[in-house]
C-alpha positions as CSV (number, residue, x, y, z in Angstrom):
1,X,-101.5,-165.9,41.9
2,X,-99.1,-168.7,40.8
3,X,-99.6,-170.7,43.7
4,X,-103.1,-170.6,44.3
5,X,-103.8,-171.2,40.9
6,X,-104.3,-175.0,41.5
7,X,-106.2,-174.1,44.6
8,X,-108.6,-172.2,42.3
9,X,-109.3,-174.8,39.7
10,X,-109.5,-177.1,42.1
11,X,-112.4,-175.5,43.9
12,X,-114.4,-174.5,40.5
13,X,-113.7,-178.4,39.6
14,X,-115.5,-179.5,42.5
15,X,-118.6,-176.9,42.4
16,X,-118.9,-178.4,39.3
17,X,-118.4,-182.0,40.7
18,X,-121.0,-180.9,42.9
19,X,-123.3,-179.9,40.7
20,X,-123.3,-182.6,38.7
21,X,-123.3,-184.9,41.4
22,X,-126.5,-184.4,43.2
23,X,-128.3,-187.7,43.5
24,X,-131.6,-188.0,41.0
25,X,-133.4,-191.1,43.3
26,X,-132.7,-192.1,46.3
27,X,-131.3,-195.2,45.7
28,X,-128.4,-195.5,43.7
29,X,-127.6,-198.3,40.8
30,X,-125.9,-201.0,42.6
31,X,-123.6,-201.6,39.8
32,X,-122.2,-197.7,40.2
33,X,-119.1,-197.1,42.4
34,X,-119.7,-194.3,44.6
35,X,-116.9,-191.4,43.9
36,X,-119.5,-188.4,45.5
37,X,-121.2,-188.2,48.2
38,X,-124.2,-186.1,48.6
39,X,-122.1,-183.7,50.4
40,X,-119.5,-183.0,47.4
41,X,-116.5,-184.2,45.5
42,X,-113.0,-184.8,47.3
43,X,-110.4,-183.2,45.2
44,X,-106.3,-183.3,47.0
45,X,-104.6,-179.9,46.7
46,X,-100.8,-180.7,46.6
47,X,-98.5,-177.5,47.4
48,X,-95.2,-177.5,46.2
49,X,-92.8,-177.1,48.7
50,X,-89.9,-175.7,46.5
51,X,-91.9,-172.5,45.7
52,X,-90.7,-168.9,47.1
53,X,-93.3,-168.9,49.7
54,X,-94.0,-168.2,53.1
55,X,-95.1,-171.1,54.2
56,X,-92.0,-172.8,52.8
57,X,-89.4,-170.4,55.4
58,X,-87.2,-170.6,52.7
59,X,-87.3,-166.8,52.3
60,X,-85.2,-163.9,53.4
61,X,-86.4,-160.8,54.8
62,X,-86.1,-158.4,51.9
63,X,-87.7,-161.7,49.7
64,X,-90.4,-161.3,51.8
65,X,-90.9,-157.9,51.5
66,X,-91.0,-157.8,47.9
67,X,-93.1,-160.8,48.0
68,X,-95.8,-159.2,49.7
69,X,-95.3,-156.2,48.0
70,X,-95.8,-158.1,44.7
71,X,-98.9,-159.8,46.0
72,X,-100.2,-156.4,47.3
73,X,-99.7,-155.2,43.9
74,X,-101.5,-158.4,42.1
75,X,-104.5,-157.3,44.0
76,X,-104.4,-153.5,43.7
77,X,-104.2,-153.7,39.9
78,X,-106.6,-156.6,39.9
79,X,-109.7,-155.1,42.0
80,X,-109.4,-151.5,40.5
81,X,-112.5,-150.3,39.1
82,X,-112.3,-150.8,35.3
83,X,-112.9,-147.2,34.9
84,X,-109.7,-146.1,37.1
85,X,-107.6,-148.7,35.5
86,X,-108.0,-147.0,32.2
87,X,-106.8,-144.1,34.0
88,X,-104.3,-145.3,35.7
89,X,-102.8,-147.3,32.3
90,X,-101.4,-143.9,30.9
91,X,-98.4,-142.3,32.6
92,X,-98.9,-141.4,35.9
93,X,-99.8,-137.9,36.5
94,X,-98.2,-135.0,38.4
95,X,-94.5,-136.5,36.7
96,X,-93.6,-135.9,33.2
97,X,-91.1,-137.0,31.3
98,X,-88.0,-135.2,30.3
99,X,-86.2,-134.5,27.8
100,X,-82.0,-134.8,27.1
101,X,-80.1,-132.4,25.0
102,X,-77.2,-133.6,23.1
103,X,-74.8,-135.3,25.1
104,X,-76.4,-134.8,28.7
105,X,-76.1,-130.9,28.0
106,X,-79.3,-129.7,29.5
107,X,-82.3,-131.5,30.5
108,X,-85.9,-129.7,29.8
109,X,-89.4,-130.6,30.4
110,X,-93.0,-129.6,29.1
111,X,-95.4,-127.3,30.4
112,X,-98.4,-126.0,29.2
113,X,-99.2,-122.1,29.0
114,X,-101.8,-119.8,27.8
115,X,-105.8,-120.4,27.3
116,X,-106.0,-123.1,24.9
117,X,-102.6,-124.6,26.3
118,X,-100.1,-124.5,24.3
119,X,-97.1,-127.1,25.3
120,X,-94.0,-125.3,25.4
121,X,-90.1,-126.9,26.8
122,X,-88.2,-125.1,29.4
123,X,-85.5,-126.1,31.6
124,X,-86.5,-126.8,35.4
125,X,-83.9,-125.1,36.9
126,X,-83.0,-125.4,41.0
127,X,-80.3,-122.8,41.0
128,X,-82.4,-120.0,40.1
129,X,-86.1,-118.6,40.5
130,X,-87.1,-116.8,37.3
131,X,-89.7,-117.9,35.2
132,X,-89.5,-116.4,31.2
133,X,-90.3,-117.8,28.0
134,X,-88.8,-116.4,24.7
135,X,-91.5,-114.3,23.0
136,X,-93.0,-114.0,19.5
137,X,-91.0,-110.5,19.4
138,X,-87.5,-112.1,19.5
139,X,-86.6,-113.0,16.3
140,X,-83.2,-114.4,15.2
141,X,-81.7,-110.8,15.5
142,X,-82.2,-111.0,18.7
143,X,-80.6,-114.2,19.6
144,X,-84.0,-116.2,19.2
145,X,-83.6,-118.8,16.6
146,X,-86.4,-119.0,13.9
147,X,-86.9,-123.2,15.3
148,X,-87.2,-122.4,18.7
149,X,-90.9,-122.5,20.2
150,X,-92.3,-118.7,21.3
151,X,-94.5,-117.5,23.1
152,X,-97.3,-115.5,21.4
153,X,-99.6,-113.5,23.8
154,X,-102.1,-113.1,21.1
155,X,-103.4,-116.5,21.1
156,X,-103.9,-116.5,24.7
157,X,-107.6,-115.2,26.2
158,X,-106.1,-115.7,29.4
159,X,-102.8,-113.4,28.8
160,X,-102.2,-110.4,30.9
161,X,-99.6,-107.5,30.5
162,X,-98.0,-105.9,33.9
163,X,-96.1,-103.5,32.2
164,X,-93.4,-104.4,34.1
165,X,-89.7,-104.3,32.6
166,X,-87.0,-106.8,33.3
167,X,-84.0,-107.8,32.7
168,X,-81.4,-111.0,34.2
169,X,-78.0,-111.1,33.8
170,X,-76.2,-114.4,33.4
171,X,-72.9,-115.4,33.8
172,X,-73.2,-116.5,30.0
173,X,-76.5,-114.8,28.5
174,X,-78.9,-112.7,29.6
175,X,-82.8,-112.0,28.9
176,X,-85.2,-109.2,28.7
177,X,-88.5,-108.0,28.0
178,X,-91.6,-107.5,29.8
179,X,-93.5,-109.4,32.7
180,X,-96.8,-110.8,32.3
181,X,-99.7,-113.5,34.0
182,X,-100.8,-116.6,32.3
183,X,-102.3,-120.2,33.0
184,X,-99.6,-122.2,33.1
185,X,-99.5,-126.0,33.7
186,X,-96.7,-128.3,34.3
187,X,-97.4,-132.1,35.5
188,X,-100.7,-131.9,35.4
189,X,-101.4,-128.9,38.2
190,X,-102.9,-125.8,36.5
191,X,-102.7,-122.5,37.6
192,X,-104.9,-119.7,36.3
193,X,-102.7,-116.5,37.1
194,X,-98.6,-117.2,36.8
195,X,-96.5,-114.4,36.7
196,X,-93.5,-114.9,33.6
197,X,-91.3,-112.8,31.6
198,X,-92.0,-112.5,27.9
199,X,-88.3,-112.4,26.6
200,X,-88.0,-110.5,23.7
201,X,-84.5,-110.4,23.6
202,X,-81.6,-112.9,24.7
203,X,-77.9,-112.7,24.7
204,X,-75.9,-114.8,22.8
205,X,-75.6,-118.2,24.1
206,X,-78.1,-117.9,26.8
207,X,-80.2,-121.3,25.9
208,X,-81.2,-123.1,22.6
209,X,-83.9,-125.1,21.2
210,X,-85.4,-127.2,22.2
211,X,-86.3,-125.1,25.2
212,X,-87.8,-122.0,25.2
213,X,-87.1,-120.9,28.4
214,X,-86.2,-121.3,32.1
215,X,-88.6,-122.4,35.2
216,X,-86.9,-121.3,38.3
217,X,-86.9,-124.2,41.1
218,X,-85.5,-122.4,43.6
219,X,-87.2,-120.1,46.4
220,X,-88.8,-116.9,45.6
221,X,-86.5,-115.1,48.3
222,X,-84.0,-116.0,44.9
223,X,-86.1,-114.3,42.6
224,X,-84.6,-111.5,40.8
225,X,-88.0,-110.3,39.1
226,X,-90.1,-110.5,42.0
227,X,-91.9,-113.7,40.9
228,X,-93.4,-116.8,43.1
229,X,-91.8,-119.8,41.4
230,X,-94.7,-122.3,40.4
231,X,-93.9,-125.1,42.5
232,X,-94.0,-122.6,45.8
233,X,-97.1,-121.6,44.7
234,X,-98.8,-124.6,45.2
235,X,-96.9,-125.2,48.6
236,X,-97.9,-122.0,49.7
237,X,-101.7,-122.6,48.7
238,X,-101.5,-126.1,50.9
239,X,-102.2,-128.2,47.4
240,X,-99.6,-130.5,47.3
241,X,-99.9,-134.1,48.6
242,X,-96.1,-134.2,49.6
243,X,-94.4,-130.9,49.7
244,X,-91.4,-132.0,47.4
245,X,-90.3,-132.6,44.0
246,X,-88.3,-134.8,42.8
247,X,-85.9,-135.7,39.4
248,X,-84.2,-138.8,38.2
249,X,-81.7,-137.9,35.5
250,X,-80.8,-140.6,32.2
251,X,-77.4,-140.3,31.0
252,X,-77.4,-140.7,26.6
253,X,-73.5,-139.5,26.9
254,X,-72.0,-141.8,24.4
255,X,-74.9,-143.1,22.3
256,X,-75.5,-139.6,21.1
257,X,-74.3,-138.8,17.6
258,X,-74.8,-134.7,17.3
259,X,-75.5,-132.1,19.6
260,X,-78.4,-131.4,19.0
261,X,-79.8,-135.0,19.1
262,X,-83.2,-135.2,21.7
263,X,-83.4,-138.1,23.7
264,X,-85.7,-139.0,26.6
265,X,-83.6,-137.8,30.2
266,X,-85.9,-139.0,33.1
267,X,-88.2,-138.2,35.0
268,X,-89.7,-135.1,37.0
269,X,-92.5,-135.6,39.6
270,X,-94.0,-132.9,41.6
271,X,-96.2,-133.2,44.6
272,X,-95.6,-136.6,45.7
273,X,-92.3,-138.8,46.6
274,X,-92.6,-142.0,44.0
275,X,-91.1,-145.1,46.2
276,X,-91.3,-146.8,42.7
277,X,-88.3,-144.2,41.4
278,X,-85.8,-144.7,44.4
279,X,-84.3,-148.0,46.1
280,X,-83.2,-147.9,50.3
281,X,-84.1,-144.9,52.0
282,X,-84.1,-141.1,51.7
283,X,-80.9,-139.1,52.9
284,X,-82.6,-136.1,54.2
285,X,-80.4,-133.0,54.4
286,X,-81.4,-129.9,55.8
287,X,-79.9,-126.5,53.9
288,X,-76.8,-124.7,55.0
289,X,-77.0,-121.9,57.9
290,X,-78.3,-118.4,55.8
291,X,-79.9,-120.3,52.4
292,X,-83.4,-121.2,51.6
293,X,-86.8,-119.7,52.2
294,X,-85.4,-116.5,54.6
295,X,-82.0,-116.5,53.3
296,X,-80.4,-116.9,49.4
297,X,-83.0,-119.1,47.9
298,X,-80.9,-122.1,47.1
299,X,-81.3,-125.6,47.9
300,X,-77.9,-125.4,49.6
301,X,-76.6,-128.0,51.7
302,X,-73.4,-128.9,53.5
303,X,-70.7,-131.2,52.5
304,X,-69.5,-133.2,55.3
305,X,-66.2,-134.7,53.4
306,X,-65.1,-135.2,50.5
307,X,-62.3,-138.0,49.2
308,X,-60.5,-139.2,46.1
309,X,-59.6,-142.8,45.9
310,X,-60.7,-142.9,49.9
311,X,-58.0,-139.8,50.5
312,X,-59.6,-137.3,52.0
313,X,-59.8,-133.7,50.6
314,X,-59.2,-130.3,52.8
315,X,-62.2,-128.9,52.8
316,X,-61.5,-125.8,55.1
317,X,-64.8,-123.8,55.2
318,X,-65.6,-124.6,51.8
319,X,-67.9,-126.7,52.2
320,X,-71.5,-125.7,51.1
321,X,-73.2,-127.1,48.0
322,X,-75.9,-125.7,45.8
323,X,-77.6,-128.4,44.1
324,X,-78.2,-127.4,40.7
325,X,-80.4,-129.0,38.1
326,X,-79.6,-126.1,35.5
327,X,-76.0,-126.9,35.4
328,X,-74.0,-129.5,33.5
329,X,-71.0,-130.0,35.5
330,X,-69.7,-129.8,39.1
331,X,-68.0,-126.1,40.0
332,X,-66.1,-125.8,43.2
333,X,-63.6,-123.4,44.8
334,X,-60.2,-123.0,43.1
335,X,-57.9,-125.1,46.0
336,X,-60.3,-127.6,46.2
337,X,-61.0,-128.5,42.5
338,X,-56.8,-128.6,42.2
339,X,-56.5,-130.4,45.4
340,X,-58.7,-133.3,43.9
341,X,-57.0,-133.7,40.4
342,X,-53.6,-133.6,41.9
343,X,-54.7,-136.8,43.2
344,X,-55.6,-138.6,40.1
345,X,-52.7,-139.9,38.6
346,X,-51.7,-138.0,35.8
347,X,-54.6,-135.0,35.9
348,X,-53.4,-132.0,34.5
349,X,-55.2,-128.2,33.8
350,X,-56.7,-128.0,29.9
351,X,-54.1,-126.1,27.8
352,X,-56.8,-123.7,26.4
353,X,-58.8,-123.0,29.9
354,X,-57.1,-123.0,33.1
355,X,-60.5,-123.8,34.7
356,X,-60.7,-127.0,33.4
357,X,-58.8,-130.2,34.0
358,X,-57.9,-133.4,31.9
359,X,-57.4,-137.3,33.0
360,X,-56.2,-139.7,31.3
361,X,-59.1,-141.6,29.0
362,X,-58.0,-144.8,30.8
363,X,-57.6,-143.6,34.0
364,X,-59.8,-145.4,36.5
365,X,-60.5,-143.2,40.1
366,X,-63.3,-142.2,42.6
367,X,-64.7,-139.0,43.9
368,X,-66.4,-139.6,46.9
369,X,-69.0,-136.8,47.8
370,X,-70.1,-136.8,51.9
371,X,-73.8,-136.4,52.6
372,X,-75.4,-136.1,55.9
373,X,-73.0,-139.5,56.8
374,X,-73.9,-141.3,53.8
375,X,-71.3,-141.2,50.8
376,X,-72.5,-140.6,47.3
377,X,-69.4,-142.4,44.7
378,X,-68.5,-141.2,41.2
379,X,-66.6,-143.0,38.9
380,X,-64.0,-142.0,36.2
381,X,-67.0,-142.3,33.8
382,X,-69.4,-140.3,35.8
383,X,-67.2,-137.4,35.1
384,X,-65.8,-137.9,31.7
385,X,-66.9,-135.4,29.6
386,X,-64.6,-136.8,26.1
387,X,-61.8,-136.5,25.0
388,X,-59.9,-133.2,25.6
389,X,-58.8,-133.1,21.4
390,X,-59.5,-135.2,18.2
391,X,-56.9,-137.4,18.4
392,X,-55.9,-137.3,22.1
393,X,-56.1,-139.6,24.8
394,X,-56.8,-137.2,27.9
395,X,-60.8,-136.3,28.9
396,X,-61.9,-133.3,30.2
397,X,-62.8,-133.5,33.9
398,X,-66.7,-133.0,34.9
399,X,-65.4,-131.0,37.9
400,X,-63.9,-127.7,37.7
401,X,-62.8,-124.2,39.2
402,X,-66.3,-122.2,39.6
403,X,-66.1,-118.6,38.4
404,X,-67.9,-117.7,41.5
405,X,-65.5,-117.4,44.7
406,X,-67.5,-115.5,46.6
407,X,-67.4,-116.4,50.4
408,X,-71.4,-115.1,50.1
409,X,-72.7,-118.1,47.5
410,X,-71.9,-121.8,47.9
411,X,-68.5,-122.7,47.4
412,X,-69.8,-125.7,45.2
413,X,-72.2,-126.0,42.8
414,X,-73.3,-129.8,42.1
415,X,-75.1,-130.5,38.6
416,X,-76.4,-132.7,36.3
417,X,-73.0,-134.7,36.3
418,X,-74.0,-135.8,40.1
419,X,-77.5,-135.6,39.7
420,X,-77.4,-138.5,36.7
421,X,-76.0,-140.6,39.4
422,X,-78.7,-139.8,42.7
423,X,-82.7,-139.7,42.6
424,X,-82.9,-136.2,44.0
425,X,-85.8,-134.7,46.1
426,X,-86.5,-131.4,47.3
427,X,-88.7,-130.5,50.2
428,X,-89.9,-127.5,51.7
429,X,-91.7,-128.6,54.7
430,X,-89.2,-128.9,56.5
431,X,-86.6,-127.0,53.9
432,X,-84.4,-129.7,52.4
433,X,-82.6,-131.7,49.9
434,X,-82.9,-135.5,49.5
435,X,-80.8,-138.0,48.2
436,X,-81.5,-141.9,47.8
437,X,-79.9,-144.5,45.1
438,X,-81.4,-145.1,41.6
439,X,-83.6,-147.9,41.1
440,X,-81.7,-151.5,40.3
441,X,-82.3,-150.5,36.6
442,X,-81.0,-147.5,36.7
443,X,-82.6,-144.3,35.8
444,X,-86.0,-144.9,34.9
445,X,-87.1,-142.2,31.7
446,X,-90.8,-141.5,30.1
447,X,-91.8,-140.7,26.7
448,X,-91.8,-137.6,25.2
449,X,-95.5,-137.0,23.4
450,X,-95.1,-133.1,23.0
451,X,-91.0,-131.9,22.5
452,X,-90.6,-129.6,19.1
453,X,-87.8,-131.1,17.7
454,X,-85.5,-128.2,16.2
455,X,-84.8,-128.2,12.5
456,X,-80.9,-127.8,13.1
457,X,-78.6,-125.6,15.0
458,X,-78.4,-122.1,13.9
459,X,-76.0,-119.4,14.1
460,X,-76.7,-116.1,16.5
461,X,-76.1,-112.7,16.4
462,X,-72.7,-111.8,17.8
463,X,-72.1,-109.8,20.5
464,X,-74.2,-109.3,23.8
465,X,-77.2,-107.2,22.7
466,X,-77.4,-105.7,26.7
467,X,-74.1,-103.5,25.7
468,X,-71.2,-103.8,28.2
469,X,-71.0,-106.7,30.8
470,X,-72.2,-109.8,28.6
471,X,-72.2,-113.2,29.3
472,X,-68.4,-114.3,30.1
473,X,-68.9,-117.3,31.6
474,X,-67.5,-119.7,28.8
475,X,-68.5,-122.8,30.7
476,X,-71.5,-124.5,32.0
477,X,-71.3,-121.8,35.5
478,X,-71.2,-118.2,35.7
479,X,-71.8,-115.3,37.4
480,X,-73.9,-112.4,36.8
481,X,-75.6,-109.6,38.1
482,X,-79.4,-109.7,37.9
483,X,-81.1,-106.7,37.8
484,X,-84.7,-105.6,37.8
485,X,-85.6,-102.0,36.8
486,X,-88.7,-101.8,38.5
487,X,-90.6,-104.2,41.4
488,X,-92.9,-107.2,40.7
489,X,-95.8,-106.4,42.4
490,X,-98.6,-109.0,40.8
491,X,-100.0,-111.2,44.0
492,X,-102.6,-112.8,41.7
493,X,-100.9,-116.7,42.3
494,X,-102.8,-116.2,45.9
495,X,-106.4,-116.1,44.6
496,X,-105.8,-118.0,41.1
497,X,-108.1,-121.0,40.3
498,X,-105.8,-124.3,40.8
499,X,-106.7,-127.5,39.4
500,X,-104.7,-130.6,40.9
501,X,-104.4,-134.5,39.5
502,X,-106.2,-137.1,40.1
503,X,-108.0,-135.5,42.9
504,X,-105.2,-135.7,45.2
505,X,-105.8,-134.8,49.2
506,X,-103.1,-132.4,50.3
507,X,-101.5,-133.1,53.5
508,X,-101.4,-130.4,56.3
509,X,-97.8,-129.4,55.4
510,X,-97.5,-128.7,59.1
511,X,-97.3,-131.9,59.6
512,X,-93.7,-132.6,57.9
513,X,-94.8,-135.4,56.2
514,X,-92.5,-136.7,53.1
515,X,-94.2,-139.6,51.4
516,X,-94.2,-143.0,53.5
517,X,-91.9,-141.8,55.8
518,X,-92.2,-140.9,59.1
519,X,-93.0,-137.5,60.0
520,X,-90.4,-135.6,61.1
521,X,-90.0,-132.7,63.3
522,X,-89.2,-129.2,61.7
523,X,-85.9,-128.0,61.3
524,X,-85.2,-124.7,62.7
525,X,-85.1,-122.0,59.4
526,X,-81.9,-120.1,59.5
527,X,-81.8,-116.1,59.2
528,X,-79.4,-113.9,59.5
529,X,-78.2,-113.7,55.5
530,X,-79.5,-110.9,53.2
531,X,-79.9,-111.4,49.6
532,X,-77.2,-111.2,47.7
533,X,-75.9,-111.2,44.1
534,X,-77.5,-114.2,42.7
535,X,-75.6,-116.8,40.8
536,X,-77.9,-118.5,38.0
537,X,-76.7,-121.8,36.0
538,X,-76.5,-121.5,32.4
539,X,-77.7,-124.7,30.5
540,X,-75.3,-124.8,27.5
541,X,-73.0,-128.0,26.7
542,X,-69.6,-127.7,27.6
543,X,-67.4,-128.3,24.0
544,X,-70.5,-128.4,21.6
């Protein structure tokens, strides 16, 4: 403590002086000028009246709060046992650094699988609920590039093959193979048995390195393979401290030289609401009616209002938005997307694709999304995907017409173009999505320590390997028909052994508590909507 340093020095000096000043004779020398009594030495302590300290009554409430937190942090560091201090000097457990592929094309995280654990990178996708990895049997002829890290069952002593075939059809890709179980680790949570798909064949453009698969982060009611998502296993087993996970996504747009470039992409946190990752309050939003654990398992919430440059958009009944980390852009219903761009000066449909729009690259504008009464603003820079042509003055808009126009599905798919501007948390007790402002310095990131780097772009074999319905999306979203040939009956997750990080003490989920926030009453579960065809977000870049 800077202010306390003179006090500490003075005290030590006084103690030393006392030790040296103890009288050795009862009669002092008549020539000596006494400077020390038998009771000790007096040293003046001066207080800096200009210092930022509560006693000087010069601090605003926010400054006082920061000062108090700072003082608490100093003690927490100073009086931590050395053994614990060494452990905390590394990256926090329950967190992993995300990677960013290309110009924010997609974000991925390292997981561990098998015994011994093998590191592989996956897209953590809140817009789907299936978990699959490219298998060693998936060759370049089956659209798995040689640079893609693949799962090899022969290298794991905890692998079990269920024999159940699976197939998931995406709007712009597909996977098929066999379901299996193995030990899986994410953010220092280790589960001895998790169901996943061994993908022996991919459709063209389903995914590309460095990602080797997708880990769905939606609810199990959305899973087309009938498997329980890893995060939900931890929730069902009551093994999380806070029943949520969160994302901070950084942007590297405009700073990359190639679509194959990999950069630090943010932070994923599992099981704790970390107040250092956001500023202000978290605005929590209940899931929209018919969605979540007892409905269609998307993280879907209601949009209160949208506006462009302060002019309100006529929403009608098209206000439900799925919050999707696996989608690059923001997809919406045609009437509203057209209405938005009609307000932006100079905006017009992209000549190459009627789904997309352009606007003058130098045109300034703002688009507001209002959730839970709180406005979140995107600037023209946030929505700029770059020039529509090499020498053109028009840029492509990140808001486009979603290929899914079904009234049984969310009207909006809100992806990374929005999520890069906020801290986003996904809570299950009660089911809700939370948004907060990023820290004052912007989104944080952690170093990538185990990300396999691709050796370069490889072409895939053309055509849909599954024949007939194929991919068809052409953009960062796409409708599809997920399908399974057999139901998955694996329930080994219910009794699997689980190691949790830092010896955390899980909370009782009935408390409905999020981190340091006050306990909240449970919101009623919405029922009455059956499972429909799942729209799964694809994770390839636009305009590669």
